[in-house]
Each structure stands twice: as structure tokens, then as C-alpha cells.
C-alpha positions as CSV (number, residue, x, y, z in Angstrom):
1,M,37.4,5.1,-1.4
2,A,34.0,6.7,-0.5
3,N,34.0,8.5,-3.8
4,H,34.6,5.3,-5.7
5,S,31.7,3.6,-3.7
6,D,29.4,6.5,-4.5
7,S,30.4,6.4,-8.1
8,N,29.5,2.7,-8.3
9,S,26.2,3.3,-6.6
10,V,25.3,6.0,-9.1
11,E,26.3,3.8,-12.0
12,S,24.3,0.9,-10.6
13,K,21.2,3.1,-10.2
14,F,21.6,4.4,-13.8
15,L,21.9,0.9,-15.2
16,K,18.8,-0.3,-13.4
17,L,16.9,2.7,-14.6
18,Q,18.1,2.2,-18.1
19,E,17.0,-1.4,-18.0
20,A,13.6,-0.5,-16.6
21,N,13.2,2.2,-19.3
22,N,14.0,-0.3,-22.0
23,I,11.5,-2.8,-20.7
24,S,8.9,-0.1,-20.6
25,K,9.7,0.9,-24.2
26,A,9.6,-2.8,-25.2
27,A,6.1,-3.2,-23.7
28,Y,4.9,-0.1,-25.6
29,K,6.4,-1.4,-28.9
30,E,4.9,-4.8,-28.2
31,I,1.3,-3.5,-28.0
32,M,1.8,-1.3,-31.1
33,G,3.0,-4.5,-32.9
34,M,0.0,-6.4,-31.7
35,A,-2.3,-3.7,-33.0
36,L,-0.5,-3.7,-36.4
37,E,-0.8,-7.5,-36.6
38,A,-4.5,-7.2,-35.9
39,N,-5.0,-4.9,-38.9
40,A,-6.1,-2.1,-36.7
41,W,-5.5,1.5,-37.7
42,V,-1.9,1.5,-36.5
43,V,0.4,1.9,-39.5
44,G,3.8,1.0,-37.9
45,T,5.7,0.4,-34.8
46,P,7.7,3.1,-33.1
47,A,11.5,3.4,-33.6
48,L,12.8,3.1,-30.1
49,G,16.4,1.9,-30.6
50,T,17.8,-1.6,-30.0
51,I,15.3,-3.1,-27.6
52,E,14.6,-6.4,-29.3
53,E,16.3,-8.4,-26.6
54,F,13.8,-6.9,-24.1
55,Q,10.9,-7.6,-26.4
56,Q,11.9,-11.3,-26.3
57,I,10.9,-11.6,-22.7
58,F,7.3,-11.0,-23.7
59,K,7.4,-13.7,-26.3
60,T,8.6,-16.6,-24.1
61,L,6.4,-19.6,-23.5
62,P,4.4,-19.4,-20.3
63,P,5.6,-21.5,-17.4
64,P,4.0,-25.0,-16.9
65,G,0.5,-24.8,-15.7
66,M,-0.1,-21.3,-17.3
67,R,-1.6,-20.3,-20.6
68,V,-1.7,-17.0,-22.5
69,E,-5.0,-15.3,-23.4
70,C,-4.7,-12.6,-26.1
71,S,-7.4,-10.5,-27.8
72,V,-7.8,-7.2,-29.6
73,E,-10.9,-5.1,-30.2
74,T,-11.5,-1.8,-32.0
75,A,-14.3,0.6,-31.4
76,I,-15.4,4.2,-31.5
77,L,-16.6,5.3,-28.0
78,P,-18.9,8.3,-27.3
79,I,-16.4,10.0,-25.0
80,A,-13.8,12.7,-25.6
81,P,-10.3,11.2,-25.7
82,E,-9.0,13.4,-22.9
83,N,-11.9,12.2,-20.7
84,L,-11.2,8.6,-21.6
85,V,-7.5,9.0,-20.8
86,S,-8.5,10.5,-17.5
87,V,-10.9,7.6,-16.6
88,L,-8.3,4.9,-17.5
89,M,-5.5,6.6,-15.5
90,D,-7.6,7.2,-12.4
91,V,-7.7,3.6,-11.1
92,D,-10.8,4.3,-8.9
93,R,-12.8,5.5,-11.9
94,W,-11.4,2.8,-14.1
95,G,-12.5,0.1,-11.6
96,S,-15.9,1.7,-11.3
97,T,-16.3,1.9,-15.0
98,L,-15.3,-1.8,-15.5
99,S,-16.9,-2.9,-12.2
100,R,-18.5,-6.0,-13.7
101,I,-15.0,-7.2,-14.6
102,A,-12.6,-5.4,-12.2
103,H,-13.9,-6.5,-8.8
104,F,-11.1,-4.7,-7.0
105,G,-8.7,-1.9,-8.0
106,S,-6.3,0.2,-6.0
107,S,-3.2,2.2,-7.0
108,H,-0.1,3.9,-5.6
109,L,2.8,5.7,-7.1
110,P,5.7,3.4,-8.1
111,T,8.8,3.4,-6.0
112,G,12.5,2.7,-6.6
113,V,13.7,2.9,-10.2
114,L,10.2,2.8,-11.6
115,Q,9.5,6.1,-9.9
116,Q,12.1,7.6,-12.2
117,L,10.7,6.3,-15.5
118,S,8.9,9.5,-16.5
119,R,12.1,11.4,-16.1
120,A,14.0,8.9,-18.2
121,D,11.4,9.0,-21.0
122,E,9.7,12.3,-21.8
123,T,6.8,10.6,-23.7
124,I,5.6,9.1,-20.4
125,T,3.2,11.7,-19.0
126,K,1.8,9.7,-16.1
127,I,2.7,6.4,-14.3
128,V,0.9,4.4,-11.6
129,M,1.2,1.0,-10.0
130,V,-2.1,-0.9,-10.0
131,N,-3.4,-3.9,-8.0
132,A,-6.5,-5.4,-9.4
133,E,-8.8,-8.5,-9.3
134,F,-10.9,-9.6,-12.2
135,Q,-14.0,-11.7,-11.6
136,L,-17.0,-13.4,-13.2
137,P,-20.4,-13.0,-11.4
138,T,-20.3,-16.3,-9.7
139,P,-18.6,-17.9,-6.7
140,L,-17.6,-20.9,-8.8
141,V,-14.8,-19.1,-10.7
142,P,-11.6,-17.9,-8.9
143,T,-10.7,-14.2,-9.2
144,R,-7.7,-13.3,-11.3
145,K,-5.2,-11.1,-9.4
146,F,-2.7,-8.8,-11.0
147,C,-0.1,-6.2,-10.1
148,F,1.1,-4.1,-13.0
149,L,2.6,-0.8,-14.0
150,R,0.4,1.5,-16.1
151,C,2.1,4.2,-18.2
152,L,0.4,6.9,-20.2
153,R,2.3,7.9,-23.3
154,K,1.4,10.7,-25.7
155,I,2.5,9.4,-29.1
156,V,1.7,12.5,-31.2
157,E,-1.0,15.1,-31.0
158,D,-4.4,13.5,-30.5
159,I,-3.0,10.0,-30.1
160,W,-2.2,8.3,-26.7
161,A,-1.1,4.9,-25.6
162,I,-1.9,3.5,-22.2
163,V,0.4,0.5,-21.6
164,D,0.1,-2.1,-18.8
165,V,2.8,-4.6,-17.9
166,S,3.3,-6.8,-14.8
167,N,5.7,-5.4,-12.2
168,D,7.6,-8.6,-12.1
169,Y,9.1,-8.0,-15.5
170,F,11.1,-5.2,-13.9
171,H,13.8,-7.2,-12.2
172,H,14.9,-4.3,-10.0
173,G,11.4,-3.0,-9.4
174,P,9.6,-3.2,-6.0
175,S,7.7,-6.3,-5.0
176,D,5.0,-4.5,-3.1
177,S,1.7,-5.9,-4.4
178,K,-1.1,-5.9,-1.9
179,L,-2.5,-9.0,-3.5
180,E,-1.4,-12.5,-3.7
181,V,-0.7,-12.3,-7.4
182,K,-1.6,-15.4,-9.4
183,C,-1.7,-14.1,-12.9
184,R,0.6,-12.0,-15.1
185,R,-0.3,-9.1,-17.3
186,R,1.9,-9.2,-20.4
187,P,2.0,-6.0,-22.5
188,S,-1.6,-4.9,-22.7
189,G,-3.4,-1.6,-23.0
190,V,-5.5,0.9,-25.0
191,I,-4.4,3.0,-27.9
192,I,-6.6,6.0,-28.3
193,R,-6.9,8.6,-31.1
194,R,-9.4,11.5,-31.5
195,H,-12.3,10.8,-33.8
196,D,-14.1,14.2,-34.0
197,E,-15.6,14.5,-30.5
198,Y,-15.3,10.8,-29.8
199,S,-12.5,8.3,-29.1
200,E,-11.3,5.6,-31.5
201,V,-9.7,2.9,-29.5
202,I,-7.7,-0.3,-30.0
203,W,-8.1,-2.4,-26.8
204,L,-5.5,-5.2,-26.2
205,E,-5.7,-7.9,-23.5
206,N,-2.7,-10.1,-23.1
207,V,-2.4,-12.1,-19.9
208,E,-0.9,-15.3,-18.4
209,V,-3.4,-17.2,-16.3
210,N,-3.5,-20.5,-14.4
211,E,-4.5,-23.2,-16.9
212,H,-6.0,-25.3,-14.1
213,Q,-7.5,-22.4,-12.1
214,V,-11.0,-23.4,-12.9
215,Q,-12.0,-27.0,-12.1
216,E,-14.3,-28.6,-14.5
217,N,-17.7,-27.0,-13.9
218,I,-20.5,-25.2,-15.7
219,Y,-18.3,-22.2,-16.4
220,S,-15.3,-24.0,-17.8
221,S,-16.4,-23.5,-21.4
222,I,-16.7,-19.8,-21.0
223,I,-13.3,-19.5,-19.3
224,N,-11.6,-21.7,-21.8
225,S,-13.1,-19.8,-24.8
226,N,-11.5,-16.5,-23.7
227,L,-14.9,-14.8,-23.7
228,A,-15.0,-13.9,-20.0
229,F,-12.1,-11.4,-19.9
230,C,-11.4,-10.6,-23.6
231,A,-10.9,-7.2,-25.1
232,K,-14.3,-7.2,-26.7
233,R,-16.0,-7.6,-23.4
234,C,-14.0,-4.8,-21.8
235,V,-15.0,-2.5,-24.7
236,R,-18.6,-3.4,-24.5
237,T,-18.7,-3.0,-20.7
238,L,-17.2,0.5,-21.1
239,L,-19.7,1.4,-23.8
240,Q,-22.6,0.2,-21.7
241,K,-21.4,2.3,-18.8
242,L,-21.2,5.4,-21.0
243,K,-24.7,4.9,-22.3
244,R,-25.9,4.3,-18.8
245,N,-24.5,7.6,-17.6
246,N,-26.7,9.3,-20.3
247,S,-29.9,7.7,-19.1
248,R,-33.1,9.8,-19.2
249,F,-36.4,9.6,-17.2
250,L,-39.2,7.9,-19.0
251,N,-41.6,7.8,-16.0
252,L,-41.6,10.1,-13.0
253,R,-44.6,9.9,-10.6
254,M,-43.1,11.3,-7.5
255,P,-41.5,14.7,-6.6
256,V,-37.7,14.7,-6.9
257,D,-35.1,17.4,-7.2
258,Q,-32.9,18.2,-10.2
259,Q,-30.1,15.9,-9.1
260,A,-32.4,12.8,-8.9
261,R,-30.8,11.2,-12.1
262,A,-27.3,11.4,-10.6
263,Y,-28.6,10.2,-7.2
264,L,-30.2,7.1,-8.8
265,L,-27.1,6.3,-10.9
266,N,-24.8,6.5,-7.9
267,L,-27.1,4.5,-5.7
268,T,-27.6,1.7,-8.2
269,E,-23.9,1.6,-8.9
270,Y,-23.4,1.1,-5.1
271,M,-26.0,-1.6,-5.1
272,E,-24.4,-3.5,-8.0
273,K,-21.0,-3.2,-6.2
274,N,-22.4,-4.8,-3.1
275,F,-24.1,-7.5,-5.1
276,L,-20.8,-8.4,-6.9
277,E,-19.0,-8.4,-3.6
278,C,-21.4,-10.9,-2.2
279,I,-21.1,-13.4,-5.1
280,N,-17.3,-13.2,-5.2
281,E,-15.3,-16.4,-4.9
282,A,-13.9,-15.1,-1.5
283,P,-16.3,-12.6,0.1
284,N,-14.9,-10.0,2.5
285,R,-14.5,-11.8,5.9
286,R,-14.8,-8.5,7.7
287,K,-18.3,-8.2,6.2
288,W,-19.5,-11.8,5.8
289,D,-19.2,-15.0,7.7
290,I,-19.6,-18.2,5.5
291,L,-22.0,-20.4,7.4
292,S,-22.2,-23.1,4.7
293,D,-20.6,-23.6,1.3
294,G,-22.3,-26.5,-0.4
295,E,-24.5,-26.3,-3.5
296,V,-26.0,-23.2,-1.8
297,R,-23.6,-20.8,-0.1
298,V,-25.0,-19.0,3.0
299,L,-23.4,-15.9,4.5
300,K,-24.1,-13.9,7.6
301,D,-23.6,-10.2,7.8
302,V,-21.1,-9.7,10.7
303,T,-21.3,-5.9,10.7
304,M,-23.7,-3.9,12.8
305,N,-25.4,-2.3,9.8
306,H,-28.7,-4.2,10.5
307,V,-31.2,-4.4,13.3
308,E,-29.4,-7.1,15.2
309,T,-30.4,-5.3,18.4
310,Q,-34.0,-6.2,17.7
311,G,-33.2,-9.9,17.4
312,S,-32.6,-10.1,13.6
313,S,-29.5,-10.6,11.5
314,N,-28.9,-10.2,7.8
315,Y,-28.2,-13.3,5.7
316,I,-27.5,-14.0,2.0
317,A,-27.8,-17.2,0.1
318,L,-26.4,-17.7,-3.4
319,T,-26.0,-20.5,-6.0
320,S,-25.1,-20.9,-9.7
321,F,-26.8,-23.3,-12.0
322,R,-27.2,-24.1,-15.7
323,I,-30.6,-24.3,-17.3
324,Q,-31.4,-25.6,-20.8
325,A,-33.4,-22.5,-21.8
326,Q,-32.6,-19.4,-23.9
327,P,-31.2,-16.6,-21.7
328,F,-33.8,-14.3,-23.3
329,L,-36.6,-16.4,-21.9
330,V,-35.1,-16.5,-18.4
331,V,-34.5,-12.8,-18.4
332,Q,-38.0,-12.0,-19.5
333,F,-39.4,-14.2,-16.7
334,L,-37.3,-12.6,-14.1
335,L,-38.0,-9.1,-15.3
336,K,-41.7,-9.8,-15.1
337,N,-41.6,-11.6,-11.7
338,N,-38.7,-10.1,-9.8
339,V,-40.9,-7.7,-7.8
340,K,-43.1,-10.6,-6.8
341,L,-40.1,-12.6,-5.8
342,Q,-38.8,-9.8,-3.6
343,W,-42.3,-9.1,-2.2
344,P,-43.9,-12.6,-2.0
345,S,-46.8,-11.3,0.2
346,L,-48.0,-8.8,-2.4
347,L,-51.8,-8.7,-2.9
348,E,-51.7,-6.3,-5.9
349,E,-49.3,-5.0,-8.5
350,P,-47.1,-2.3,-7.0
351,E,-46.9,1.1,-8.7
352,E,-43.9,2.0,-10.8
353,V,-43.1,5.6,-9.8
354,I,-39.8,6.1,-11.5
355,K,-38.2,4.7,-14.7
356,L,-34.7,5.9,-15.8
357,A,-33.4,4.2,-19.0
358,S,-30.6,4.5,-21.5
359,E,-31.4,5.4,-25.1
360,D,-31.1,1.8,-26.3
361,Y,-33.0,0.4,-23.2
362,N,-30.0,-1.8,-22.4
363,N,-30.0,-0.2,-18.9
364,C,-33.2,0.4,-17.0
365,I,-33.6,1.6,-13.4
366,T,-37.1,1.5,-11.8
367,L,-38.5,2.3,-8.4
368,H,-41.7,0.5,-7.4
369,K,-44.0,1.6,-4.5
370,N,-46.2,-0.7,-2.5
371,V,-48.9,0.6,-0.2
372,D,-49.4,-1.4,2.9
373,L,-52.6,-0.6,4.7
374,Q,-51.7,-1.2,8.3
375,N,-55.2,-0.2,9.5
376,D,-58.1,2.0,8.3
377,F,-56.2,5.2,9.0
378,T,-52.5,4.4,8.4
379,K,-50.7,3.8,5.1
380,H,-47.2,2.5,5.1
381,H,-45.1,2.7,1.9
382,D,-42.4,0.2,0.9
383,Y,-40.2,0.7,-2.1
384,L,-38.1,-1.6,-4.3
385,L,-35.3,-0.2,-6.3
386,Q,-34.3,-2.3,-9.3
387,E,-31.7,-2.1,-12.1
388,A,-31.8,-4.3,-15.2
389,S,-28.9,-4.1,-17.6
390,W,-27.3,-6.0,-20.5
391,D,-23.7,-5.7,-21.6
392,E,-23.7,-8.3,-24.4
393,F,-22.1,-10.8,-22.2
394,C,-24.2,-10.9,-19.0
395,Y,-27.6,-9.7,-18.0
396,F,-28.0,-8.3,-14.5
397,I,-31.2,-7.8,-12.5
398,I,-30.4,-6.4,-9.1
399,S,-32.8,-5.0,-6.6
400,S,-33.0,-3.8,-3.0
401,P,-36.0,-2.9,-0.7
402,M,-36.0,0.7,0.5
403,T,-37.9,2.3,3.3
404,Q,-39.9,5.5,3.0
405,A,-37.3,7.3,5.1
406,A,-34.4,6.1,2.9
407,T,-36.3,7.1,-0.3
408,N,-36.9,10.6,1.1
409,A,-33.2,10.9,2.1
410,L,-32.1,9.9,-1.4
411,F,-34.3,12.2,-3.4
412,V,-34.2,15.2,-1.0
413,G,-30.5,15.2,0.0
414,G,-28.8,12.7,-2.3
415,C,-27.8,10.5,0.6
416,I,-26.6,7.1,-0.5
417,Y,-28.4,4.6,1.8
418,D,-25.7,2.3,3.1
419,H,-28.1,-0.2,4.6
420,L,-29.1,-1.5,1.1
421,K,-29.6,-5.3,1.0
422,P,-29.2,-6.1,-2.7
423,S,-30.4,-9.3,-4.2
424,G,-30.1,-10.2,-7.8
425,F,-29.5,-12.4,-10.8
426,A,-26.7,-12.7,-13.3
427,I,-27.6,-14.5,-16.5
428,M,-24.8,-15.5,-18.9
429,P,-25.4,-17.2,-22.3
430,D,-23.9,-20.6,-22.4
431,G,-23.0,-20.4,-26.1
432,S,-21.9,-17.9,-28.8
433,A,-25.4,-16.8,-29.8
434,G,-25.9,-14.4,-27.0
435,L,-29.4,-14.1,-25.7
436,L,-30.5,-16.7,-28.3
437,S,-28.2,-19.4,-27.1
438,D,-29.8,-22.7,-26.2
439,S,-28.8,-22.6,-22.6
440,C,-27.6,-20.2,-19.9
441,L,-25.8,-19.9,-16.6
442,V,-27.6,-18.3,-13.8
443,T,-26.3,-17.0,-10.5
444,I,-28.8,-16.0,-7.8
445,A,-28.1,-14.1,-4.6
446,M,-30.9,-13.4,-2.1
447,Q,-30.6,-11.3,1.1
448,Q,-33.0,-11.7,4.0
449,E,-33.3,-10.6,7.5
450,L,-34.1,-13.5,9.9
451,A,-34.9,-13.6,13.6
452,V,-33.3,-17.0,14.3
453,L,-31.2,-18.2,17.2
454,E,-29.0,-20.8,15.5
455,S,-27.0,-20.8,12.4
456,G,-28.5,-24.1,11.3
457,Q,-32.0,-22.5,11.3
458,A,-30.6,-19.7,9.1
459,I,-29.0,-22.1,6.7
460,Q,-32.2,-24.1,6.4
461,S,-34.3,-21.0,5.8
462,M,-32.0,-19.5,3.2
463,N,-31.7,-22.8,1.4
464,F,-35.4,-22.9,1.2
465,I,-35.7,-19.4,-0.3
466,I,-33.0,-20.1,-2.9
467,N,-34.3,-23.5,-3.9
468,D,-37.9,-22.2,-4.1
469,I,-36.8,-19.5,-6.6
470,V,-34.7,-22.0,-8.7
471,E,-37.8,-24.2,-8.8
472,E,-40.0,-21.3,-10.0
473,I,-37.5,-20.6,-12.8
474,Y,-37.4,-24.3,-13.7
475,E,-41.1,-24.7,-13.9
476,A,-41.5,-21.5,-15.9
477,M,-39.1,-22.6,-18.6
478,P,-40.0,-25.1,-21.4
479,S,-36.8,-27.1,-20.6
480,R,-35.0,-29.3,-18.1
481,L,-32.6,-28.0,-15.5
482,L,-29.0,-29.2,-16.0
483,T,-26.6,-29.7,-13.2
484,S,-22.9,-29.0,-13.1
């Protein structure tokens, strides 16, 4: 009797694994078919046996209230294919590379029958379960939360396929997502082949999302147009990151060691990550306490990484608005005036002591030094670290003050200063003409240390700071501000 029970258990496990393997194969065949239909360089779909019934589950209509967004983009990327595969399969590096889209990424090895997939299919060389959130740089748009299986397949020599598919397609798979998943990743992925020393890719995005997730607001047209999270934006974001990593010094007026370039790239990446966390729809409650959430959102830093013992606390205020002005004009104004906005008491122009830029100038990191004469004998140096970058979808200008001690620690020992207080701007074209569109959508986040006793005082002060900057932008533009 026990043997019969054991036999049934083994048979059941085999059937579950066989089903999971067929679904995985069907997802692979589905993305190859999508690439073929898009007239990319794929010349046919793989012969994988009778799996049409499993492919049909990816072709069903989405449930009520959901819609499908699908896009394909091809490109040649300046990275060796083995390196690109490594980046995409390492979820931490993938999330860092696509940090402007993938707000959050974590991974773990699959369990249950999914753990056995690579044994059942020898073309699968690596498999990982991914939890991820995708966001726009504004608190007005909800994040998209996914849990999916990512499989690396080596098709033939010098050609790979990385296939994503939501874990809920696997009926016998684990339901262990760490996120409250609201969206579904239909078969998506990246097909990669060697192109000399570079990678030629076909990037496929294919997702089910909540049709009513975004209430009617200034970002609705971007979300509904499928521009925000499409394959083209993913490819352009990756390309911008690769160019950024090859930045070179154009100006260097202070002593630094040979690792200074890497230090600056790491620190500004950390700064951007903090900025994006602040403007997320749902900021980390262990870090921030939401004091008010009206037209201007005001947050208080609830960690002890500031000088609260001296009677001050750190606050951030943020808002998003639409302005009837070309994004190019708004960007130029902010590039010219951001240092003054950060240092409103400046008496003279600060010195630019470092400039690190990509070859196409789409990414530029600068360090500005201000000399504060405390008396006839003492000079005090303040610094402002700024990064300005453009990824064909959004322009970012993010900056943070730095002390002399922090600057020394960075360039002498490479220490990432975790007390950064990044403020910044995210400017998105409101139209298909990019920087030359007739209007744009702007998100502002400003951090400030205040010595106030009551939350109401902090809210009032931070509202004043934000509204004053919005007014400056408004007055500088030959246009009228539009509300949501």
C-alpha cells in the first residue's frame, strides 16, 4: 500500500513538472513568435513539440478591468553579450541598471516544481524568481508590482533568450511573492545575439495592467499611450546607463585619486536612488512619515541619520505639475539656476571644481564649491553635487549638498556618504516630440533641515519652499501654468 502511495506521489510530481516545463517552453516560443511578427532578425520559432494548448493561455483576453500593453524594440548595445546576460540575470544589477523604471527588485531561487525546471530542460542554464516594482518619477502614478520567473536559455552558440513569465501561470508553482502583485507579466524578455564585440537585442514587453489604475490626471495620457514602460524606453534607459558608465572628466580642479570616477558614479547613483524613493507613490514608512498629502506632499525623515539631537529634523516636500512650455526651455532654466535654488543665500557664482560627462553629454556630473568667509581668518567650504541626465523619456536634475568632510571622505577613501539629502527635478515631455513638445510634466522634490517644534510649522515652511520654486519656473517661462 505504501509503495502504491509513493508511486502515485512520484507520478504526480512528474506530471506537475512536465506541465511547468511545457508552460516555460510555451513562454519561450511565444516571445520568439512576437519577435518574428515584429519583423526582427528572428527567422522562425523553435520546434518544441505539441505545446499549442499551453500557448493559448497567453492569448486569452485579460480579465475585466485589465488591459494588455505590448511593445518590441531592437537595438545594438555597446556591451559584450556575456556581460549583458550577466547583468540581466543578476536582479540587483538589473534593477540598478534600470533604476529609473524598476524602483524595486529582489530575487530568490524558485521552489517546488519550478526548482526542477533546469533539470527538465537542458537549454535552461539559469533560473530565478523576481519580485519587482515599476514606477514613474511622480507620486501621482501607482507603482506596477510583478512577481515572475526569469529563465536564461542558450539557443545556439552566441544567441541567448531571457524569458520572463508571471509565476501565477504555473498552477502548481509557489505563491510566495513578497509584493502585493497587482499586474501580470505575460511572456516577455530579451533575445540577444553577438554583434562583433557588442550585443544585438530584441526587447519585448508584454504585460497585463489595471486599466483604471491611474485616475484621470496630468499623467494619464502618458500611461495610456504605453510610452511610460514600453520596450523602447527600457532599451534607451539601458543604453544611457552604459554611456554613463564610460563618462570622462572634462574639468578637474581639485586633487582626487585614480578611483574618483568610480566614486562619483557610485555616489550619484545612490543619490538618484534616494530621490526616486522619495517621490514614489508609497514612500518607505520606516524612513518617511507623511505629514500632509495634498497638492504638495510633505514628509519627515524618521530615521536618526540627521542632526535631530541639535533640534533639527529633515523634511522633504514634493509636487507634480504641468506647464505649457517646451521641456527644453524648462530644463535649460533649471540647469542654469539649480545651484542658486539650492543655495539661495549665494553672493557670487560658486566654482565648478569637477565635471564628469558621457561622450554625448546626455549625462553630466558636476561638483560646485562655495567659499563661505566666516570671518577675516576662517574660510568654510560648502559643496553641491549635481547630476543632470536625459534618457529620451525624462530629464533628471538631482543634487545634494555635501560638507568638506564628506567630500574629503569620498575622494580620499571612496566612502559613500549616506547622509545625502538629494533634491531634484524630473521633467517629462507631455507629447511625442520629446524635448520640443509644447508642454511638459514636472516633479519637484526639495529636502530641507528645519528647526521647528510642530508639524504644522514644517508643513507651512516646506509648502512655501516648493511653491516659491514653482513660481520661479512659471515666471521664467513664456507660458501659462496648467493644473491637473
